[in-house]
N, C-alpha and C positions, 0 to 999 in steps of 0.2 A: 504494500500500500504506500502511496506517495504522500508525504507530508507537505502541506502548503501553508506557510506562515503569512498571514496578512495583519495589517494594523487595525485601526478603527474604521469600520465600514458602516455607512448608513444602512439601516435594516432593509429599506426598500431596494437599495442597490444590491445587497447580498441576496435577497429573495429572487430578484430577476436573474442574477448570475447563477444562482443555484439551479434554476430551471435549465439553464444552458449546460451546467456541469452534469446534470442527470442525463440530458440528451446525448452528450458526448460519451457517457458511460454505456448507455443503452446501445449506441451505434458502434461501440468498440473503439472509439477514437481516443479514449483515455483509460488509464488503469484505475483501480480503486483509489480514492483519495480522502484524506482527512484535512479539512480546512480549519485552521485555528485563527481566531480573530476576536474583536470586541465590537460593541455597538454603542452609539450615543444613547442616552436614556430613552427607553421605549418599553411598553408592555404589550406582549403578543398573547393572543388567546385563540384556542381552538374552537371549532363550531359548537361544541357541547357546553361551552362556558355559560354560566348564568350571569346575565348582564349586571346583576347586583354585586357580583364579585369584583367588578372593575372599579377603578378609582373614580371619584367624582371629578367633574371637569376642572374644578378649582385646584386640583392637585397639580395640574399643568404638565402631566406626562402623556405623551401621545400613545394611543392604543391602536393596534393593528390586528385584524382578523387574519389568521394564517391557516394553511391547509395541512396541518399536522395533528397527531394525537396530542392529548393532554389539554390542560386548561390554561389559565392565565399565569404568565411568568414575567419577571422583569429582566431586562438586559440593560447594562450600562457600564460606564468606565469602572475598572477594577474587577470586572467579571470576565472570565475566559469562556468563550463560546466555541464549540467544536461542531462542525457540520461534516457528516459522514456520507459519502457517495460511494456505495458499495454494491456490486452485483452479487446478489445472493445465490444466483444460479451456479456460480463457481465455488460456493462454499458448502454446498450440500445442506442437509437439514441442520438448522441452527436457530436458537432463540436469540435473535440479534440484540434484544433489549437486555436480557440477562447477561449476555456476553459483554455488553457495554457496562452494565452495572459492576460486574466483577472486575473488568479492566480498570475502571475508575477507582474502585476500592484498592486494588493492588498498587496502582500508580500513586495514589495519595498516601497509602500506607507506607510506601518507600520513602516518603518525605516526613514520616513521623506522625501521621494522623490516622489512628485506627477507626475504621468506618464499617458500616454494615449495609446490606440490602434488606428489604422487608417484603414479605409476601402479603398480598392484599386479601383480606377476608372476603368471603362471598357477600356480594351486595354492598360492599363498602367502596368509598372513593379510592382511586388508584394510589398505591404507595410506591409506584415505580420511582426510582431515583437512588440517591446515596445519602445515608443517614449516620448521625452519631448514635452511639449505643443508648443515649438517654432520649432519643426520639426527636432530635432537631434535624432539619433537612439542609444539606449542603449543596447537593447537585440535583438539578432537574433534567429530565429526559423527555423528549417528545419527538417522535420520528414518523415519517411517512414512507410507505413502500408502494411503488407503482412500477409495473412491468418488471418486477423482480429487483429493482434498484432502490436503495434507501436514499432519503434526503432528510434535512434537518438533523437533529442530534442532541447535544447536551450543553449545559452551562454549569460552570463551577464558580462559586462565590469566593474569589481570592480576597479582595479587599474593597468591595464596592460600598456605596452609601446604603447601609442596611435600613435606614429609616424609611426608604421607599416602600419596603415590604409591609409597612404599617398602614399604607394607604389603600390596599386592596387585598383580596383573598388569593393567596398564591396556590396554584395547583389544585384549586377546588377544595382545599383542606382548611377548614375554619379554625381548627384548634392546634395548628402546627406552627412552630417557630422556625423561621429560616435563620441560618447561621453562616458565617464566613470563616475561611481559614485564618484570617487575621484575628477574629474573636477567639477561635480555638487556641491559636498560638499564645494570645495574651493570657488565657486561662491557665495554660501550661507553663508560662514563663519562658517560652522559646521564641526564636526569631520567626518572623513571617516569611514564608518562601516567596521568592520573586515570581513574577508571571512567567519568566523564562524557565525557571526551575519546574513550574507546574506544567508548562507546555512540553518540556523535554520528557518529564516523567510519564505523562499521558501518551505522548506519541510513541515512546519506546515500548510501553506496555501493550499498546494496541497494534504494534508492529508496523508503524508508519515511519518511513525513512525519507 
């Protein structure tokens, strides 16, 4: 898998580019790719999102309806976003979401942050993502699969403005606290990993070069 490092990209620009990346993979003009980037402040939400979960207009954060799984989530400076464009036909039977959860857990564990995945009880809101052992959510995952090729991906809260998460309901989970690596590092009295460190750890674990 090819690693592609980008800087800050407007969400609308990345969404348009992503459609092109998917076409390139479907047509065999590109290999599997992991795109690593960040966005200016924006809240994206999937079609099943309850509109009351979104922030009020006074919060001043743009909202964008997107064609992925999952509910509302925040993207902004200090957060690492990863978009995966992978042809699943070449990987055989695989639970791509669980593979990604486990990969993020391994990568962030290598940086000193023990994390877990959670199974979703029947009838409950999805617990897909990466969590602390005490039930705080660090990483969100929302993917789309069309014609056997994935798009969208994950976000990791490295050191974003966490107050934004108080303005809306993240991931459709009303009783969940979002957390960042910076907050976890402060609790442990350790250094906050750089975004470069986080990028490298995730890319290496997912097999992106």
